[in-house]
N, C-alpha and C positions, 0 to 999 in steps of 0.2 A: 438413619443414613439416607442422604438425598438420592432421589431417583437419577438414573443416568441421563446425561444430556442427549437429546435427539436433535440432529440437524434437520433442516428442511428436506433434504434429499431422503434421509432415512424415513421421515414421516410419509413422504409421497410414495415411497416404495412399499411401506407397511400398511397404509390405509387406503383401500380401494375407493372409499367415499371421496377422498381428496382428489382422486384421478378421474372421477366420473365426468366432470365437465370437459375432459379431454377426448371423450369418446367420439370417434368419427372425424377428428380433426388432425391435420398434419402437424406433427410436433418436431421442433428443432431444439438443439441443446447448445448453449454457450458454456464452455467448461475449459479447465486447464488441468495440469497434473495432480493438483491437490483436491480435485473434485472426486472424492472417493467416499464410499460407504464406511460404516463402522468396521467391516471386515476387509477394507482396503480394495474393494472392487471399484474400478473407475465408473463414474456415473453413466457414461455412454453405454458401457457393457451391461450395467445393472438395468438400465431402462430398456435395453434391447431384449431382455428376457421376459418382459411383461406383455402378455397377449393383448392387453387393452390399450397399449401405447403404440402409435404408428409413427415411428421415427422417419423423417423425410430429409433431414439435413443436420449438420453440426457446424459449429463455429469455434474457432480458436482465437484468443486474444494474443497480446505480446507473449512471445516464447512458445506459442503453439498449444494446440488442444491436448497433446500428451507430453509436451516439453521437449521440442526438437531443437531449440536454439538456446545456447548458453549465455551469450553476452548481450548487453544492451544494444538496441538499434540494429538488430539483425532480423531481417524480414523472413516470414514464413510463407510458403506458397499454398495455393489451393490444391486439394487432391481428393481422391475418392477413397473412402474407408475400405480396406481390402476385405474385411469380414462382413460388413453390413451393406456395402455397395452404395452408400449414400454419399453425396458431396460433403466435403469438409471445407468450409470457407475460412480464409484467413482474414482477420480484422487487424492484422499487422503485417501487411504485404503491399499489394498494389493500392489498397484502400484502408482507411481507418474506420469509415462508416460503411455499414452494409449497403450495397447497391440495390436498385429496384429489383433486379433479377434475383439477388439473394433473398430479398424480402418476400419474393413471390414463391419461395420454396417451402414456406410453412404458414400455418395459421396461428400457432402458439409457440413462443420462444421461451424455453426454460433457461434461466440464468443460474448457474451453480458455480460461483467463483469465490474462492477463499481470499479475502482481503487482508491487508496488514494494518489498516487503520490510519493510513497516511495519505494526505491529499495528492501527493505526487505519484502514488502507485497507479499505474495506467488502467488497471481494471475498472476503477470507478469512472474514468472518462469513457471507456468502452460502454459501461452501463448507461451513462447519459446518452451516448450516441444511439444505442439501440432503442432506448425509450423514445427519443425524438423521431427516429425513423418509423417506429411502430405507430406513433401518433399520426404520422403522415400517410401511412399505408393501411391503417385500420387493422393492425395486428394486435394480438394479446401478448403480454409479457408476464411471466410468472417467475418471481425470484425465490429460489430455494435458499433460505437464509442460513448463514454460517456465522460463527463467532467473530468478533473483532478481538484479535489476540492482544492488542494494546489496551483493551478495556475502555472505560469511560472517560479517563482524564482528557482534558483539552489543553492544547498548547500551540502557541505561535500566532503570528499576525495573519489577518485575513487576506486572501488574494484580492488585489485591487482591480477595479473595473478597467478593462482593456488589457489585462494580463492573462486572460484565459489562454490555455494551450492544451496540448495532449497530456501534459503533466500538471494541468491546472484546470479542473473541470468546472470550477465555480468559486464563489466567495466563501471558501472554507478555510479554517486554520490548518496548519500543517498536521496536527494530530486532532482528528475530528470527533472520535469517540462514538461513531455510529456503525451499525452493521450495514451490509449491502441492502437488506430489505428496508431498513430505515432510510438509507440514502436514496433509494428508489423513490420513496414517497416524498422526500425532500426535493428531489429533482422535479418531480411532477408538479409539486406545489409552486416552487420558485420559478420554474420555466413556463408555467401555465399550460401544461400539456394535457390534451384530451386523449388519454390512452387507457385501454383496459389493462390495469395493473393488479396483480394478485401477489401477495407474499405468503409463502408457506413458512410460518414462524417456527423457530426452534422451541423445544420444550425443555425446561430445566436449566436454561443458560443463566448463570449468576455471575455477572462481570465483576462484582466486587469481592468475590470469594478467593481467599488464598488457597494454594500457592500460585494458581494460574492467573488470577485477576483478569479474566477475559478468555483465556484458553483452558479447557478442561484437562489440566495437566495430570498425567497418570491415568487418564481415562480414554483419551483419544490420541492416536499416533499423529505426530507432526509429519506432514508431507510438504516438501518445498513447493509453495505456490509459484515461485519463480526460482531459477537456478541458484541465485545468490541469497536466498532466504532459507537457510538450512535449519533454523531452530527458533524457539520462542525468544531467546535472548536477543537475536538480531531484530526480531519484530519490535521488541521493547525499545531498542536504541535507534531504530530506523528513521523516526521522525526528525532525528538530528543528523545521523551519519549520512543520510541520503544527500545532504547538502554538499558532501565531499565530492560528488559527481561534478560539481561546478568549479572545482578547484584543481590545482596541480598536485595536491596530496593524494596518496594512495588511500582508497577506502577499504583496502584488504582484498580486492578482487585478485584472484590468483593465489589466494591463501585458503586455508580451511576455516577461517573465521571472518568472512567478508562482512563489512558493514557493522562490525563490532569494534573495529580498531582502525587507526589511521596513522599515517606517518610519511616520511620522505628521507632520502639519504642524508640531507643536509640539515636535519632538525636536531635540536638538543631537547630530548623528551623530558628530562628532569627539570630543566629550566622552564619549559613550557608549562608543565603541571604546577610548578611553584608560582608562576605568573598568574595562572588561572585562579589559584587559591588566593592570591593577593588581591586580585581584581574583584571577584564576586564569589566568596566562599559559599554563600547561601545557594548559589546556582548548582552546586555540586552535591547537594544532598540526595540521598537515596541510591547512590551508586558508589563504586570504588574505581579509581583510575590507577592503572598500573603501567609503568614503563615496560616496553618490550622491543624486541628486534624481529623483523620478518623480511623475507625475500619473495616478492610476488613472482609467480611463474609465468604470468601473462598480465596484460593491461599496464597501467601506469607504473613506471619504475621496475619493469620486469627484469629479473636477474640481478637487481641491485639490492644490497642490504639497507633496509630502512630502519631508522630509529622511530619508534612509534609509541602510541598510547592505546591501551585496550580499556574499553568501558565495561566493567563487570556488573551484571545485574542478575546473576544466576541463582543466588540463594538469599534467604532471609537475613543472614548476617550482613549482607552488603546492599540488598535491594529493598527499597521502600516504595511501594506502588504510588502512594499518595504524594510523595515529595520528589520523585525522580522526574526531571524535566530535560529530556534528551535534546530538544531544540536549543535550549539555553546552554546546555553543556557544550554542544558543538559550536554554537555562535561564540561562546567564550573562548574556545580554543583559537578561533580565527582572530579574535580581538587580541589575544595574548601574543600570537605570532606577529601581528602587525606592530604591537608595542615593542616586542623584543628585537624584531628585524624589520624596520619600516619599509625597506625596499624589496622584501620577499615577494616573488612573483606568484601570488596566491591564487588569483582568479584565472581560470582556464578559458581561453577564447577559442571556441570551436563550435561546429554545428551540433546543437543539442536537440534531439527529437525533432530534427528537420527545421529548426529555427536557426537562422544565420544572422539576424539583425539585432538580436538582444543577447546579452550575456547569460550563460547558463545559470549562474548563481541567482540572477534576478528572475528568470523563468521558474526556477525551483521554488523561490520564495514568494512568487506572485507579486513582486514589486522590487524596486531597488533599495528599499528601506534598510534591510539588514546589511547589505554591502556598504551602503553609505555610512552606516553606523560604525562598521568595522574600520573603514578607511579614514574616518574623522578622528584625528588624534585628541580632540577636545571633548568627544562624546563619551560621557560616563556610562557605566553599566545601567544605571537607573533610566537612561533615556530609552533604551530598547525595552527594558522591563515595563515601563509605563505604557508604551505603545502596545505591547503584547497583552498586558493585563486588561486594557480597555477592549481590545478585540476579543479576547477570551471570554470576558463577561458578556459581551454582546452575543457571541456564538452560543454560550450556555443557554441564554434566553431564547435564541432563535431555534435551536434544535429541540427544545423541550417538548413541543407538540408531536414530535416524530419518534420519540422513544417508545419502543414496543415491549421492553422487558424491565423487570424490577431492578433496582440498583444492586 
């Protein structure tokens, strides 16, 4: 029987030798609701019990240190922790990057963030920003590594130069296949940062092992890293379903299965799935699509009955980790809608993550490539597939030096 997986936080708490370099230094923590120990104690509370750790500040990313904001693009304020009396700075409030005054509150920043393995997930952009500011201010950053629940597969086109944003931290594909610790080293190398970076590696993480394929399923409790990330199945589908945020279709916010399903009141879900199967059946391998009905209680189409499609990846009968390609599945749904209903108002034009001059769907994808492929009635499925496969192969090669764990 394999030994239990130990996350970076668990190792730091259990091994005094790992903490020794922190002696006498002011320590800050960047964390969110899923930053918990094996027994589900929040990392801030667990670290506060250690006599050899001097906590001086804490930071919260989007949605807050302990999870105070439910929806996207809702800012969190700074405050003082009522138990510890230390400042808690928001990196999704008045600022996205820590200010000089915030950086002056610590000597070492511990980063304990559970990622979903998708470029658009803003925690990796926050990681980049704190590494850049640490380099400027001569601070140390320690990443307490956690699993990538989407595992090692890579998918999607690379973010193009000039398309960086808060949902696009760098030239990554949509599904990057790295942990936060691995990403930290990639950022340092690609950005040329002179920063004191340490990664507390996990022990026993095996991203290729079933049934979790990245998440130690049955061994560790899933805690939402953001409000609409309720389970592993969402994490598997997210690299595709996140694109729905740039459309008029509901991504299931306001339901109990957000970002696992999509729909709208005026869709014919049966016709949509049939068209997807006719266009590119190979893109639908590894999952099962089911027609469904749902009524969001908030967000897009709130209070309206939506015809929809749920992407099922819950069990071995329907899910194949090696062949499931969520980015292609969702892209194919958009293409099928455009073919069935050419005038459908698919793309949502609104201020997305404080960007008002570029369409959300393009920001999400890191270029207009996918949208242009969807809207071109003459572009076959192979056109997008070829572009993605070239980028995926390039990324597989580029990321290889940064992999810290066996396959």
